[in-house]
N, C-alpha and C positions, 0 to 999 in steps of 0.2 A: 505493498500499499504506500507506495512513493507518494510524495506530496499531499498527503492528507494530514492537516493538522487537527490533533486531538485537543482543542481547546474550549473553552467556554467563556467568551468574554462578555464584557460588559454590555456591549452593542447586540449580543444574541440575547440577553434578557428581556422580556416584554415587561414593560413596567406604565405608568400612568395611568388614570382613570379613563381617560378618554378613549386609550388604546383598549384597555378592558372591555369597557363598555361595547365598544365597536366588535370585539370578538365573540362577546357573548349574544350581542342583538343578531350580529349577520353570520355567525359561524354556524358550522355543520358540527353535529354533535356525535359521536360514538362510544360505545364501550367495549372493552375486554372482560376477561373474568374478575381482576381485581382493581382496573383503573377504568375511568370516564375522561373523554378527550373533547375537546372543542378546535376546531381549525377555520382559518379563512387566510384564502389567498390576499396577499397586500401589495403595496405598490413599492417596498421597499427593495433592497438588494441584499438582504441578509432575511435568515430564518429567525425568528426570534420566540423564546420558549418561557411560557409562565408557568411554575410547578405549585401545586395547593394539596395540603394533608389536614382535614378538617380537623377542628379542636373538640368537634363533636365525636369523633371516632377516638382522639387520644388528648387527652386531657394533661399530659404531660409533655412539655415542651423538648424534651433530651429525645424522647420517641420520635414526634412530629419532625425536628430537624435531622434524625436520623435517615426518617424515610424520605425528605426532601433531599438530602443529600444523596443517596440510594438513587433518585430517578433523575437527579442531574448529572450524574456519574454514566448510568447507563444509555442517556441522550447523547452527552460526551464522547463516547468511544462508539457511538454508533450512527452519528449524523451524517454520514456519508450515505445511508439509507434513504433519506430525503432528499429524492433527485430536484424536485421544483426548488427555485430559488425566491425568495419574497414569502414566507408564510409564516403567520403566527398562530401558536398554536398553546393550548393549555392541557398540562396532565392532573387530573384529580383522582388522587389515592381515593378508593372507596371499599377498602376492606378493615374489616373491626382487628385483624391481626397484623402483626410485623411479619413480612414475609422477608425469606432469603433474598440476598441479592441477584444472583443467579434468575430466579423465577420472576424477579423486576424487570431485568435485563432483556428477557424472552417479551415479556408484554410490551415493552417500549419498543422494542423491534416489531411487534407485530403493527403496534399503531402508527410506525413512521412507513411501513409497508403500505399500509392501508391508506394513507394520506397520500403517499406518493402514486398509487395507484389510481386515484381519482383527480389527481392534477392535469 
């Protein structure tokens, strides 16, 4: 995999109320076994990601942060699966148990492939 940079820069993070509102209102939703996701093609030249782990499922911040790190890392290692450029998307953890990294990585790969196929 020559030329692929496995980084997750500030520009790749989806932030801001207007960007998030646009994504939720106009985005297309989907699910996997343990994740919900929403995506929307945007005008930008980079793919931007938002990660969410609800406080309703995990009261302790330590667990929420662990799952957010696992989601971001699995995206960082597999972002070349997302073939299109200029996609805003959100990954929301939707399972009451803390899953191992391997399962999360497989599901993030599944999400990226689904989004790529619909672009």
